[in-house]
RODRENLO-311255 format. One record per residue (C-alpha): chain; residue number from 1; residue in three letters; x, y, z. Coordinates in steps of 0.05 Angstrom, whole numbers, plus 5000, padded with zeros to 4 digits. Layout:
BEGIN
+--------+-----+--------+------+------+------+
| chaine | num | residu |   c1 |   c2 |   c3 |
+--------+-----+--------+------+------+------+
|      A | NUM |    ALA |    X |    Y |    Z |
...
+--------+-----+--------+------+------+------+
END
This chain:
BEGIN
+--------+-----+--------+------+------+------+
| chaine | num | residu |   c1 |   c2 |   c3 |
+--------+-----+--------+------+------+------+
|      A |   1 |    MET | 1138 | 6372 | 9229 |
|      A |   2 |    ASN | 1120 | 6422 | 9175 |
|      A |   3 |    LYS | 1149 | 6425 | 9105 |
|      A |   4 |    LEU | 1192 | 6486 | 9121 |
|      A |   5 |    SER | 1226 | 6451 | 9180 |
|      A |   6 |    MET | 1238 | 6389 | 9137 |
|      A |   7 |    LEU | 1269 | 6432 | 9082 |
|      A |   8 |    PHE | 1315 | 6467 | 9133 |
|      A |   9 |    ILE | 1340 | 6400 | 9160 |
|      A |  10 |    PHE | 1353 | 6374 | 9090 |
|      A |  11 |    LEU | 1392 | 6436 | 9070 |
|      A |  12 |    PHE | 1433 | 6435 | 9135 |
|      A |  13 |    THR | 1450 | 6361 | 9126 |
|      A |  14 |    PHE | 1469 | 6371 | 9053 |
|      A |  15 |    SER | 1513 | 6430 | 9070 |
|      A |  16 |    TRP | 1548 | 6393 | 9127 |
|      A |  17 |    CYS | 1563 | 6334 | 9082 |
|      A |  18 |    ASN | 1595 | 6380 | 9030 |
|      A |  19 |    ILE | 1636 | 6416 | 9083 |
|      A |  20 |    SER | 1660 | 6350 | 9112 |
|      A |  21 |    HIS | 1680 | 6325 | 9043 |
|      A |  22 |    THR | 1718 | 6388 | 9028 |
|      A |  23 |    ALA | 1754 | 6386 | 9095 |
|      A |  24 |    ASN | 1778 | 6315 | 9082 |
|      A |  25 |    SER | 1800 | 6328 | 9010 |
|      A |  26 |    LEU | 1872 | 6346 | 8996 |
|      A |  27 |    PRO | 1882 | 6416 | 8969 |
|      A |  28 |    VAL | 1913 | 6396 | 8902 |
|      A |  29 |    GLU | 1872 | 6336 | 8882 |
|      A |  30 |    PRO | 1847 | 6340 | 8810 |
|      A |  31 |    GLU | 1781 | 6377 | 8805 |
|      A |  32 |    PHE | 1757 | 6325 | 8755 |
|      A |  33 |    GLY | 1774 | 6253 | 8737 |
|      A |  34 |    ARG | 1818 | 6229 | 8680 |
|      A |  35 |    ASP | 1792 | 6245 | 8611 |
|      A |  36 |    SER | 1791 | 6176 | 8579 |
|      A |  37 |    SER | 1759 | 6204 | 8517 |
|      A |  38 |    GLY | 1822 | 6244 | 8500 |
|      A |  39 |    HIS | 1871 | 6222 | 8447 |
|      A |  40 |    SER | 1944 | 6230 | 8466 |
|      A |  41 |    GLN | 1993 | 6207 | 8414 |
|      A |  42 |    ALA | 2005 | 6134 | 8431 |
|      A |  43 |    ALA | 2074 | 6114 | 8456 |
|      A |  44 |    GLY | 2095 | 6048 | 8487 |
|      A |  45 |    SER | 2150 | 6079 | 8528 |
|      A |  46 |    TYR | 2176 | 6147 | 8550 |
|      A |  47 |    TYR | 2231 | 6145 | 8499 |
|      A |  48 |    GLN | 2181 | 6131 | 8443 |
|      A |  49 |    ALA | 2140 | 6190 | 8469 |
|      A |  50 |    LEU | 2201 | 6236 | 8461 |
|      A |  51 |    ASP | 2203 | 6217 | 8387 |
|      A |  52 |    ILE | 2129 | 6229 | 8377 |
|      A |  53 |    TRP | 2112 | 6288 | 8421 |
|      A |  54 |    LYS | 2129 | 6358 | 8395 |
|      A |  55 |    THR | 2095 | 6409 | 8440 |
|      A |  56 |    ALA | 2068 | 6422 | 8509 |
|      A |  57 |    GLU | 1999 | 6403 | 8482 |
|      A |  58 |    ASP | 2023 | 6332 | 8470 |
|      A |  59 |    ILE | 2049 | 6325 | 8542 |
|      A |  60 |    ASN | 1984 | 6356 | 8566 |
|      A |  61 |    LYS | 1940 | 6306 | 8530 |
|      A |  62 |    TRP | 1979 | 6249 | 8562 |
|      A |  63 |    ALA | 1969 | 6280 | 8631 |
|      A |  64 |    ALA | 1895 | 6288 | 8619 |
|      A |  65 |    THR | 1885 | 6214 | 8601 |
|      A |  66 |    SER | 1938 | 6182 | 8646 |
|      A |  67 |    PHE | 1954 | 6221 | 8710 |
|      A |  68 |    ILE | 1929 | 6194 | 8777 |
|      A |  69 |    TYR | 1936 | 6236 | 8840 |
|      A |  70 |    ASP | 1970 | 6196 | 8896 |
|      A |  71 |    LYS | 1939 | 6218 | 8962 |
|      A |  72 |    ALA | 1984 | 6175 | 9006 |
|      A |  73 |    ARG | 2046 | 6204 | 8973 |
|      A |  74 |    ALA | 2019 | 6274 | 8981 |
|      A |  75 |    ILE | 2012 | 6263 | 9056 |
|      A |  76 |    LYS | 2082 | 6234 | 9062 |
|      A |  77 |    LEU | 2111 | 6295 | 9026 |
|      A |  78 |    SER | 2068 | 6347 | 9062 |
|      A |  79 |    SER | 2105 | 6404 | 9096 |
|      A |  80 |    ASN | 2105 | 6373 | 9166 |
|      A |  81 |    GLN | 2117 | 6301 | 9143 |
|      A |  82 |    ARG | 2172 | 6312 | 9092 |
|      A |  83 |    SER | 2230 | 6310 | 9141 |
|      A |  84 |    LYS | 2207 | 6241 | 9165 |
|      A |  85 |    ASN | 2205 | 6215 | 9093 |
|      A |  86 |    GLN | 2270 | 6241 | 9063 |
|      A |  87 |    GLY | 2282 | 6176 | 9027 |
|      A |  88 |    ILE | 2224 | 6190 | 8981 |
|      A |  89 |    SER | 2250 | 6220 | 8915 |
|      A |  90 |    ILE | 2213 | 6256 | 8860 |
|      A |  91 |    TYR | 2199 | 6209 | 8802 |
|      A |  92 |    ASN | 2243 | 6217 | 8741 |
|      A |  93 |    PRO | 2203 | 6225 | 8676 |
|      A |  94 |    SER | 2213 | 6155 | 8650 |
|      A |  95 |    ASP | 2190 | 6123 | 8715 |
|      A |  96 |    PHE | 2132 | 6172 | 8720 |
|      A |  97 |    PHE | 2110 | 6153 | 8650 |
|      A |  98 |    GLU | 2103 | 6081 | 8673 |
|      A |  99 |    ILE | 2075 | 6094 | 8743 |
|      A | 100 |    LYS | 2027 | 6149 | 8720 |
|      A | 101 |    ALA | 2012 | 6166 | 8793 |
|      A | 102 |    GLY | 2043 | 6221 | 8836 |
|      A | 103 |    ILE | 2034 | 6291 | 8863 |
|      A | 104 |    CYS | 2043 | 6361 | 8836 |
|      A | 105 |    VAL | 2119 | 6362 | 8836 |
|      A | 106 |    ASP | 2122 | 6295 | 8801 |
|      A | 107 |    LEU | 2077 | 6320 | 8745 |
|      A | 108 |    ALA | 2115 | 6386 | 8742 |
|      A | 109 |    ARG | 2182 | 6351 | 8735 |
|      A | 110 |    PHE | 2154 | 6307 | 8680 |
|      A | 111 |    GLY | 2128 | 6369 | 8644 |
|      A | 112 |    VAL | 2191 | 6411 | 8651 |
|      A | 113 |    GLU | 2242 | 6358 | 8633 |
|      A | 114 |    THR | 2201 | 6329 | 8576 |
|      A | 115 |    LEU | 2187 | 6398 | 8545 |
|      A | 116 |    ARG | 2261 | 6415 | 8550 |
|      A | 117 |    LYS | 2275 | 6354 | 8507 |
|      A | 118 |    ILE | 2221 | 6363 | 8454 |
|      A | 119 |    ASP | 2216 | 6440 | 8452 |
|      A | 120 |    PRO | 2275 | 6473 | 8487 |
|      A | 121 |    ASN | 2260 | 6540 | 8455 |
|      A | 122 |    SER | 2197 | 6546 | 8497 |
|      A | 123 |    ASP | 2242 | 6557 | 8558 |
|      A | 124 |    PRO | 2205 | 6511 | 8607 |
|      A | 125 |    LYS | 2213 | 6527 | 8681 |
|      A | 126 |    TYR | 2183 | 6505 | 8747 |
|      A | 127 |    LEU | 2133 | 6552 | 8778 |
|      A | 128 |    MET | 2133 | 6542 | 8854 |
|      A | 129 |    ILE | 2074 | 6573 | 8890 |
|      A | 130 |    LYS | 2071 | 6583 | 8965 |
|      A | 131 |    PHE | 2001 | 6587 | 8994 |
|      A | 132 |    ASP | 1980 | 6605 | 9063 |
|      A | 133 |    PRO | 1987 | 6538 | 9098 |
|      A | 134 |    ILE | 1926 | 6494 | 9106 |
|      A | 135 |    GLU | 1921 | 6435 | 9154 |
|      A | 136 |    ILE | 1881 | 6372 | 9137 |
|      A | 137 |    ASN | 1878 | 6314 | 9185 |
|      A | 138 |    GLY | 1942 | 6338 | 9219 |
|      A | 139 |    ASN | 1981 | 6347 | 9154 |
|      A | 140 |    THR | 2003 | 6416 | 9130 |
|      A | 141 |    PHE | 2000 | 6434 | 9057 |
|      A | 142 |    GLN | 2031 | 6498 | 9030 |
|      A | 143 |    LEU | 2073 | 6488 | 8967 |
|      A | 144 |    HIS | 2048 | 6474 | 8897 |
|      A | 145 |    TRP | 2086 | 6463 | 8831 |
|      A | 146 |    LEU | 2068 | 6476 | 8758 |
|      A | 147 |    VAL | 2104 | 6486 | 8692 |
|      A | 148 |    SER | 2114 | 6552 | 8656 |
|      A | 149 |    PHE | 2136 | 6561 | 8584 |
|      A | 150 |    LYS | 2139 | 6616 | 8531 |
|      A | 151 |    ARG | 2108 | 6621 | 8463 |
|      A | 152 |    ASP | 2106 | 6682 | 8417 |
|      A | 153 |    GLY | 2129 | 6727 | 8474 |
|      A | 154 |    MET | 2074 | 6705 | 8521 |
|      A | 155 |    LYS | 2073 | 6660 | 8582 |
|      A | 156 |    TYR | 2034 | 6594 | 8589 |
|      A | 157 |    PHE | 2025 | 6547 | 8648 |
|      A | 158 |    PHE | 2008 | 6473 | 8653 |
|      A | 159 |    GLY | 2025 | 6409 | 8690 |
|      A | 160 |    ASP | 1978 | 6428 | 8746 |
|      A | 161 |    SER | 1957 | 6368 | 8788 |
|      A | 162 |    ASN | 1894 | 6405 | 8806 |
|      A | 163 |    ARG | 1872 | 6407 | 8733 |
|      A | 164 |    PRO | 1915 | 6360 | 8691 |
|      A | 165 |    GLY | 1902 | 6369 | 8617 |
|      A | 166 |    TYR | 1892 | 6444 | 8622 |
|      A | 167 |    ILE | 1939 | 6497 | 8593 |
|      A | 168 |    ALA | 1929 | 6567 | 8621 |
|      A | 169 |    GLY | 1949 | 6626 | 8578 |
|      A | 170 |    PRO | 1970 | 6668 | 8544 |
|      A | 171 |    TYR | 1991 | 6717 | 8599 |
|      A | 172 |    ILE | 2035 | 6778 | 8593 |
|      A | 173 |    ASP | 2076 | 6754 | 8654 |
|      A | 174 |    THR | 2075 | 6705 | 8711 |
|      A | 175 |    GLN | 2046 | 6754 | 8760 |
|      A | 176 |    ALA | 1983 | 6759 | 8717 |
|      A | 177 |    PHE | 1974 | 6684 | 8720 |
|      A | 178 |    VAL | 1987 | 6681 | 8795 |
|      A | 179 |    ASP | 1935 | 6734 | 8809 |
|      A | 180 |    GLU | 1883 | 6695 | 8770 |
|      A | 181 |    TYR | 1905 | 6628 | 8799 |
|      A | 182 |    GLU | 1896 | 6655 | 8870 |
|      A | 183 |    GLN | 1824 | 6670 | 8853 |
|      A | 184 |    TYR | 1814 | 6602 | 8820 |
|      A | 185 |    ARG | 1842 | 6564 | 8880 |
|      A | 186 |    GLY | 1809 | 6608 | 8932 |
|      A | 187 |    ARG | 1873 | 6608 | 8973 |
|      A | 188 |    LYS | 1920 | 6666 | 8987 |
|      A | 189 |    ILE | 1987 | 6661 | 8951 |
|      A | 190 |    VAL | 2041 | 6690 | 8995 |
|      A | 191 |    ALA | 2100 | 6680 | 8947 |
|      A | 192 |    PHE | 2119 | 6648 | 8881 |
|      A | 193 |    ARG | 2183 | 6636 | 8842 |
|      A | 194 |    GLU | 2202 | 6609 | 8774 |
|      A | 195 |    LEU | 2259 | 6560 | 8780 |
|      A | 196 |    GLU | 2306 | 6519 | 8737 |
|      A | 197 |    SER | 2300 | 6459 | 8785 |
|      A | 198 |    TYR | 2252 | 6430 | 8835 |
|      A | 199 |    LYS | 2310 | 6414 | 8881 |
|      A | 200 |    LYS | 2321 | 6457 | 8942 |
|      A | 201 |    GLN | 2365 | 6516 | 8927 |
|      A | 202 |    ARG | 2414 | 6549 | 8973 |
|      A | 203 |    LYS | 2387 | 6616 | 8996 |
|      A | 204 |    SER | 2415 | 6677 | 8963 |
|      A | 205 |    LYS | 2438 | 6734 | 9008 |
|      A | 206 |    LYS | 2388 | 6777 | 8972 |
|      A | 207 |    LEU | 2330 | 6735 | 8996 |
|      A | 208 |    LYS | 2299 | 6745 | 9064 |
|      A | 209 |    LYS | 2315 | 6689 | 9112 |
|      A | 210 |    SER | 2241 | 6676 | 9124 |
|      A | 211 |    GLN | 2224 | 6669 | 9050 |
|      A | 212 |    PHE | 2213 | 6600 | 9020 |
|      A | 213 |    ASN | 2237 | 6563 | 9081 |
|      A | 214 |    ASN | 2197 | 6500 | 9068 |
|      A | 215 |    PHE | 2217 | 6472 | 9000 |
+--------+-----+--------+------+------+------+
END
């Protein structure tokens, strides 16, 4: 076997391993591990944290050093499994502070509700993104949650389970962020909304019946 053939086999095997790994990875797993070198302001409990933390950056540092993505929970709350697991609730912030593990909506709830307590003027909201659905091992993934907030007339976004510890911004509006985020994730975004709550809302008559039918 000549060197060229051996090189071809190596490259094919390497590429196949990478494709297989990607296919078995969940679409919102963190792109990097926890940053243990970071220095979030120490707090022994969530209520102590509320006395210490002042800005989104403080919440963000904690997420960078503490957040663990829970794959099993993500599968149970995937679009086609959620109805079977209706007893699973989204962690409240104090519980999440202790557990430190969850999925995108857990981290987003922690970010929104905590920021509302320490910096209400920043107008924190949930950003719900709806991707084209992707199926992994029989589980369908489509929705993703982040946190939006305002500062000096500009929009910022954080609490992203795909990149905890990262604050995106400033942006002139949410559409500008979504356009960039679509490129970053490499997945088509079919809809998005900024919401006051992560809980399912009753559809407005102004909304199309087919829009946002899976959250």
